[in-house]
C-alpha positions in Angstrom: -18.3 10.0 -9.4 -16.9 13.3 -8.0 -13.2 13.6 -7.9 -13.2 14.3 -4.2 -14.8 10.8 -3.6 -11.6 9.1 -4.9 -9.6 10.8 -2.2 -12.1 9.7 0.5 -12.0 6.1 -0.8 -8.2 6.1 -0.7 -8.4 7.4 2.9 -10.9 4.7 3.9 -8.7 1.9 2.3 -5.6 3.2 3.9 -7.1 3.6 7.4 -8.8 0.3 7.0 -5.5 -1.4 6.5 -4.6 -0.8 10.2 -7.4 -3.1 11.2 -5.9 -6.1 9.4 -4.7 -8.9 11.6 -2.1 -10.1 9.2 0.9 -8.0 8.4 0.8 -9.1 4.7 -2.8 -8.1 4.4 -2.0 -4.7 6.0 0.7 -4.1 3.4 -1.5 -5.1 0.5 -4.2 -2.7 1.6 -1.6 0.0 2.1 -0.4 -0.6 -1.5 -4.0 -0.5 -2.8 -4.7 2.7 -0.9 -1.4 4.2 -2.3 -2.4 3.3 -5.8 -5.8 5.0 -5.4 -4.0 8.1 -3.9 -1.6 8.1 -6.9 -4.6 8.1 -9.3 -6.2 10.9 -7.3 -2.9 12.9 -7.3 -2.6 12.5 -11.1 -6.2 13.6 -11.5 -5.7 16.8 -9.5 -2.1 17.2 -10.7 -0.6 17.2 -7.2 3.0 16.1 -7.5 3.5 15.8 -3.6 0.5 13.5 -3.4 1.9 11.3 -6.2 5.5 11.2 -4.9 4.4 10.5 -1.3 2.3 7.6 -2.3 4.8 6.2 -4.7 7.1 6.0 -1.7 4.4 4.5 0.5 3.7 1.9 -2.2 7.4 1.1 -2.6 7.9 0.8 1.2 4.9 -1.5 1.6 5.9 -3.6 -1.4 9.5 -3.9 -0.1 8.2 -5.0 3.4 5.9 -7.5 1.8 8.7 -9.1 -0.3 11.1 -9.2 2.7 8.4 -10.8 4.8 7.8 -13.5 2.1 11.5 -14.1 1.7 12.0 -14.5 5.4 9.1 -16.9 5.6 10.3 -18.9 2.7 13.8 -19.2 4.0 12.7 -20.2 7.5 10.6 -23.0 5.9 13.4 -24.3 3.8 15.0 -27.6 4.9 18.4 -27.3 6.4 21.3 -28.6 4.3 
């Protein structure tokens, strides 16, 4: 597999995330795309690509956790 193909796959995964109906699925796909981009950045030794996608992964993961916590707390029985 050519190295450039990894970048195109990452692009397809990230763009595809915007077609997800559920916010949690969108975030998971963004995280997957960011991981692929990080791998690509490591392969081509491009620190800006790596850092940008570590930030994207972190933002998506944080949003996913916050969403889950909000859903869990709203489903908890009132004391």
